[in-house]
C-alpha positions in Angstrom: 19.6 22.7 29.5 22.5 22.0 27.3 23.3 18.7 25.5 27.0 17.7 25.3 28.4 16.8 21.9 28.8 13.2 23.1 25.1 13.0 24.1 24.0 14.6 20.9 26.1 12.0 19.0 24.6 9.3 21.0 21.0 10.5 20.4 21.7 10.8 16.6 23.2 7.3 16.3 20.3 5.9 18.1 17.9 7.6 15.8 19.8 6.4 12.8 19.7 2.9 14.1 16.0 3.1 14.5 15.5 4.6 11.1 17.7 1.9 9.5 15.8 -0.9 11.3 12.6 0.6 10.2 13.7 0.6 6.6 14.9 -2.9 6.9 11.4 -3.9 8.3 9.6 -2.1 5.6 11.7 -3.6 2.9 11.2 -7.2 4.4 7.5 -6.5 4.5 7.4 -5.4 0.9 9.4 -8.4 -0.1 6.9 -10.7 1.8 3.9 -9.0 0.1 5.6 -9.4 -3.4 6.4 -12.9 -2.8 2.8 -13.7 -1.7 1.5 -11.9 -4.8 3.8 -14.0 -7.0 2.6 -17.2 -5.3 -1.1 -16.3 -5.6 -1.8 -17.2 -9.1 -5.6 -17.6 -8.8 -7.8 -15.4 -10.9 -10.9 -13.7 -9.7 -13.0 -16.5 -11.0 -11.2 -19.0 -9.0 -11.4 -17.2 -5.8 -14.3 -18.4 -3.5 -15.2 -14.9 -2.3 -14.6 -12.3 -5.0 -14.1 -9.2 -3.0 -13.7 -7.0 -6.1 -17.1 -8.1 -7.6 -19.0 -5.1 -6.0 -16.5 -2.7 -7.6 -16.8 -4.3 -11.1 -20.7 -4.2 -10.7 -20.4 -0.5 -10.0 -18.1 0.0 -12.9 -20.6 -1.8 -15.1 -23.4 0.5 -14.1 -21.2 3.5 -15.2 -19.9 2.0 -18.4 -21.5 3.8 -21.3 -23.4 6.1 -19.1 -21.2 9.2 -20.2 -22.8 9.3 -23.6 -26.2 9.4 -22.1 -25.6 12.4 -20.0 -27.3 15.7 -21.2 -26.7 19.2 -19.9 -29.1 22.0 -20.1 -28.8 25.7 -19.5 
């Protein structure tokens, strides 16, 4: 099976168009996310459900625990 130069050119142009569209979509998505971040000015204390609280609690557990570790042979 061989592909003519015209068919190959058409395939490459189609792939390039798909790639270009994908990049435009990703850029638009990133712009929308950035815009949403800029509009959202609420701090963690102002959020009704603080989704990061469990992570902060875990960090508090480990804070300072490095100095209490001991190693024995």
